[in-house]
OpenMM code with the backbone's topology and positions (N, CA, C; nanometers):
from openmm import Vec3, app, unit

residues = "MET GLY GLY LEU GLY MET TRP GLU LEU ILE VAL ILE LEU LEU ILE VAL ILE VAL ILE PHE GLY ALA SER ARG LEU PRO GLN LEU GLY LYS GLY LEU GLY GLU GLY ILE ARG ASN PHE LYS ASN SER LEU LYS SER GLY GLN ASP GLU LYS ALA GLU GLU GLU SER GLU".split()
positions = [
    Vec3(8.2645, -0.3375, 10.1820),
    Vec3(8.3769, -0.2793, 10.1126),
    Vec3(8.4563, -0.3913, 10.0465),
    Vec3(8.5095, -0.3684, 9.9295),
    Vec3(8.5902, -0.4736, 9.8694),
    Vec3(8.5656, -0.4897, 9.7222),
    Vec3(8.4960, -0.5977, 9.6841),
    Vec3(8.4841, -0.6436, 9.5471),
    Vec3(8.4296, -0.5427, 9.4482),
    Vec3(8.4483, -0.5767, 9.3236),
    Vec3(8.3981, -0.4944, 9.2145),
    Vec3(8.2587, -0.5403, 9.1750),
    Vec3(8.1725, -0.4447, 9.1519),
    Vec3(8.0378, -0.4761, 9.1069),
    Vec3(8.0315, -0.4850, 8.9551),
    Vec3(7.9132, -0.5162, 8.9044),
    Vec3(7.8953, -0.5320, 8.7610),
    Vec3(7.9212, -0.4014, 8.6865),
    Vec3(7.8727, -0.2904, 8.7394),
    Vec3(7.8896, -0.1617, 8.6704),
    Vec3(8.0363, -0.1197, 8.6646),
    Vec3(8.1104, -0.1463, 8.7699),
    Vec3(8.2519, -0.1125, 8.7696),
    Vec3(8.3270, -0.1929, 8.6641),
    Vec3(8.2944, -0.3211, 8.6527),
    Vec3(8.3587, -0.4049, 8.5513),
    Vec3(8.3252, -0.3578, 8.4105),
    Vec3(8.2018, -0.3167, 8.3879),
    Vec3(8.1616, -0.2671, 8.2562),
    Vec3(8.2380, -0.1398, 8.2226),
    Vec3(8.2492, -0.0483, 8.3191),
    Vec3(8.3228, 0.0763, 8.2951),
    Vec3(8.4692, 0.0472, 8.2648),
    Vec3(8.5307, -0.0431, 8.3405),
    Vec3(8.6706, -0.0791, 8.3157),
    Vec3(8.6866, -0.1395, 8.1773),
    Vec3(8.5967, -0.2280, 8.1380),
    Vec3(8.6030, -0.2889, 8.0050),
    Vec3(8.5908, -0.1837, 7.8959),
    Vec3(8.5000, -0.0890, 7.9113),
    Vec3(8.4840, 0.0171, 7.8121),
    Vec3(8.6095, 0.1035, 7.8019),
    Vec3(8.6704, 0.1340, 7.9135),
    Vec3(8.7935, 0.2132, 7.9114),
    Vec3(8.9046, 0.1371, 7.8397),
    Vec3(8.9164, 0.0076, 7.8661),
    Vec3(9.0186, -0.0741, 7.8004),
    Vec3(8.9943, -0.0781, 7.6498),
    Vec3(8.8690, -0.0911, 7.6089),
    Vec3(8.8376, -0.0942, 7.4653),
    Vec3(8.8730, 0.0384, 7.4000),
    Vec3(8.8425, 0.1480, 7.4668),
    Vec3(8.8739, 0.2793, 7.4098),
    Vec3(9.0251, 0.2996, 7.4001),
    Vec3(9.0988, 0.2583, 7.5019),
    Vec3(9.2442, 0.2801, 7.5018),
    Vec3(9.3142, 0.1906, 7.4000),
    Vec3(9.2838, 0.0637, 7.4002),
    Vec3(9.3574, -0.0317, 7.3180),
    Vec3(9.2897, -0.0653, 7.1862),
    Vec3(9.1614, -0.0456, 7.1747),
    Vec3(9.0897, -0.0816, 7.0533),
    Vec3(9.0454, -0.2266, 7.0570),
    Vec3(8.9344, -0.2532, 6.9933),
    Vec3(8.8767, -0.3877, 6.9967),
    Vec3(8.9648, -0.4900, 6.9262),
    Vec3(9.0422, -0.4482, 6.8287),
    Vec3(9.1241, -0.5438, 6.7541),
    Vec3(9.2414, -0.5964, 6.8358),
    Vec3(9.2872, -0.5214, 6.9360),
    Vec3(9.4016, -0.5657, 7.0157),
    Vec3(9.3620, -0.6449, 7.1389),
    Vec3(9.2338, -0.6489, 7.1711),
    Vec3(9.1903, -0.7199, 7.2914),
    Vec3(9.2268, -0.8685, 7.2907),
    Vec3(9.2089, -0.9412, 7.1795),
    Vec3(9.2504, -1.0830, 7.1820),
    Vec3(9.3996, -1.1004, 7.2086),
    Vec3(9.4817, -1.0113, 7.1544),
    Vec3(9.6262, -1.0193, 7.1798),
    Vec3(9.6571, -0.9933, 7.3265),
    Vec3(9.5888, -0.8959, 7.3859),
    Vec3(9.6096, -0.8662, 7.5272),
    Vec3(9.5663, -0.9841, 7.6146),
    Vec3(9.4537, -1.0443, 7.5804),
    Vec3(9.4054, -1.1604, 7.6558),
    Vec3(9.5008, -1.2777, 7.6466),
    Vec3(9.5537, -1.3002, 7.5279),
    Vec3(9.6481, -1.4097, 7.5079),
    Vec3(9.7758, -1.3857, 7.5882),
    Vec3(9.8255, -1.2643, 7.5837),
    Vec3(9.9461, -1.2308, 7.6592),
    Vec3(9.9250, -1.2434, 7.8086),
    Vec3(9.8105, -1.1983, 7.8562),
    Vec3(9.7791, -1.2089, 7.9986),
    Vec3(9.7674, -1.3549, 8.0412),
    Vec3(9.7025, -1.4357, 7.9586),
    Vec3(9.6888, -1.5784, 7.9890),
    Vec3(9.8223, -1.6493, 7.9941),
    Vec3(9.9100, -1.6175, 7.8991),
    Vec3(10.0425, -1.6791, 7.8991),
    Vec3(10.1225, -1.6362, 8.0217),
    Vec3(10.1094, -1.5100, 8.0593),
    Vec3(10.1805, -1.4628, 8.1782),
    Vec3(10.1343, -1.5328, 8.3041),
    Vec3(10.0034, -1.5503, 8.3180),
    Vec3(9.9493, -1.6204, 8.4346),
    Vec3(9.9946, -1.7656, 8.4353),
    Vec3(9.9927, -1.8296, 8.3191),
    Vec3(10.0349, -1.9694, 8.3086),
    Vec3(10.1824, -1.9842, 8.3467),
    Vec3(10.2673, -1.8933, 8.2979),
    Vec3(10.4093, -1.8994, 8.3326),
    Vec3(10.4310, -1.8768, 8.4813),
    Vec3(10.3546, -1.7854, 8.5398),
    Vec3(10.3655, -1.7591, 8.6830),
    Vec3(10.3287, -1.8826, 8.7636),
    Vec3(10.2194, -1.9485, 8.7262),
    Vec3(10.1780, -2.0699, 8.7968),
    Vec3(10.2829, -2.1797, 8.7827),
    Vec3(10.3387, -2.1945, 8.6630),
    Vec3(10.4403, -2.2975, 8.6413),
    Vec3(10.5651, -2.2704, 8.7249),
    Vec3(10.6035, -2.1425, 8.7356),
    Vec3(10.7220, -2.1110, 8.8152),
    Vec3(10.6966, -2.1363, 8.9634),
    Vec3(10.5755, -2.1066, 9.0109),
    Vec3(10.5430, -2.1365, 9.1502),
    Vec3(10.5466, -2.2863, 9.1757),
    Vec3(10.4916, -2.3629, 9.0824),
    Vec3(10.4885, -2.5083, 9.0982),
    Vec3(10.6302, -2.5656, 9.0969),
    Vec3(10.7145, -2.5186, 9.0064),
    Vec3(10.8507, -2.5705, 9.0005),
    Vec3(10.9293, -2.5298, 9.1247),
    Vec3(10.9028, -2.4121, 9.1783),
    Vec3(10.9683, -2.3704, 9.3019),
    Vec3(10.9288, -2.4583, 9.4186),
    Vec3(10.8015, -2.4970, 9.4257),
    Vec3(10.7559, -2.5853, 9.5320),
    Vec3(10.8165, -2.7238, 9.5156),
    Vec3(10.8280, -2.7709, 9.3903),
    Vec3(10.8886, -2.9007, 9.3662),
    Vec3(11.0342, -2.9015, 9.4094),
    Vec3(11.1075, -2.7949, 9.3777),
    Vec3(11.2489, -2.7868, 9.4167),
    Vec3(11.2619, -2.7832, 9.5684),
    Vec3(11.1748, -2.7103, 9.6345),
    Vec3(11.1790, -2.7014, 9.7803),
    Vec3(11.1524, -2.8377, 9.8433),
    Vec3(11.0563, -2.9122, 9.7873),
    Vec3(11.0253, -3.0451, 9.8390),
    Vec3(11.1441, -3.1395, 9.8207),
    Vec3(11.2141, -3.1273, 9.7074),
    Vec3(11.3315, -3.2111, 9.6841),
    Vec3(11.4421, -3.1811, 9.7839),
    Vec3(11.4622, -3.0512, 9.8141),
    Vec3(11.5657, -3.0131, 9.9090),
    Vec3(11.5349, -3.0638, 10.0496),
    Vec3(11.4085, -3.0609, 10.0871),
    Vec3(11.3709, -3.1068, 10.2202),
    Vec3(11.3819, -3.2574, 10.2335),
    Vec3(11.3641, -3.3310, 10.1226),
    Vec3(11.3699, -3.4770, 10.1315),
    Vec3(11.5141, -3.5299, 10.1328),
    Vec3(11.6076, -3.4456, 10.0945),
    Vec3(11.7480, -3.4916, 10.0904),
    Vec3(11.8134, -3.4892, 10.2227),
] * unit.nanometer
topology = app.Topology()
chain = topology.addChain("A")
for resn in residues:
    res = topology.addResidue(resn, chain)
    for name in ("N", "CA", "C"):
        topology.addAtom(name, app.Element.getBySymbol(name[0]), res)
């Protein structure tokens, strides 16, 4: 039980293409990538701030 198989991923991709259209997929990917990058940066900066507080 757990992970997604190849067929499930294909079905999800087809549904996304039908809903959003092939022309919007690059924009969605770019937005998702930027969101993930910002999330990682905020986690890293939070850890840096915590380390600074503990060293003081």
